[in-house]
N, C-alpha and C positions, 0 to 999 in steps of 0.2 A: 504494500500500500504506500502511496506517495505521502509525504509529509506536507502539511499545509500550514501557512502562517496564521490563519484564523481558525479558531475552534469550529467544529462542525455546527455547533449550536448557533453560531453567528449566521451561518448560511440559512439555517432554518428560520431564524428570526427575520432575516432580510426577506426571505420568501413570503413570510406571513405579513410583513409590513407592506410589501408590494401588493399583495392581495387586498389588504385593508384600504390602501390608497386607490384601488381600482386599476392598478398597473399590472395586469397578468403577465405581460411580457417580461417585466423586471423580476417578478416573482418566480417565473419559470426559469429564467436565466440564473437566478441565485440558487435555486434548488439544483439545477444541472451542474453549476460550478462546484457545489459541495459534493455532489455525487462523483465528480471526477476524482476527488481525493479519497472518497470512501463509498464505493458503489453499493455496499451492503448496509448503509446507514438507513435503518427502517423509517425513522421519522421523516427524512427527506424523500424517500421513495413514496411514502403515503401522501405527503404534501404535493409532490409532483404529479402523482396519479390523479389526485383530486383537482388540481389546477387544470391539467390537460383534459380531463373528462368533462369539466364544466366550462371549457373555453372553446376556441375555434376547433374545428374538426381535427383532432389528433388522437382519436380513440385508440388506435393501435399502440401508440406510445404510452397512453394512460394505462391500458390493459397490461402491457409489459411491466411497467413499474409496480402496478398493484399485485400482479402475480409474483414478482420477485419478493415483495414485502411479505406476502402470505407464506411463501416458501421459507423465508428466514424466520418468521414468527413460529412456524410449525416445527422447526428444528432447534429453536432457541432453548437453552437450558437455564433454569432458575439458578441464581447465585447460591453458593453453599452457605454463605453468611448473609444475614440481612442487616 
């Protein structure tokens, strides 16, 4: 996995901020940038899938992101310590 200068949470927050401002393009770009560094980061996969499914016709990309998030959630293990 590549290292990134910003924590992944920052990309998630930028994506949500873009959505809140009505700027889906900026929101999608932020989610995609974060996923370049961590393609298996479930919160960004879910955010991207939702943005794409509710925006201009990009349902194939939305479905792909959603399916990947579901796969990762299905195989996730709970931490041993809480």
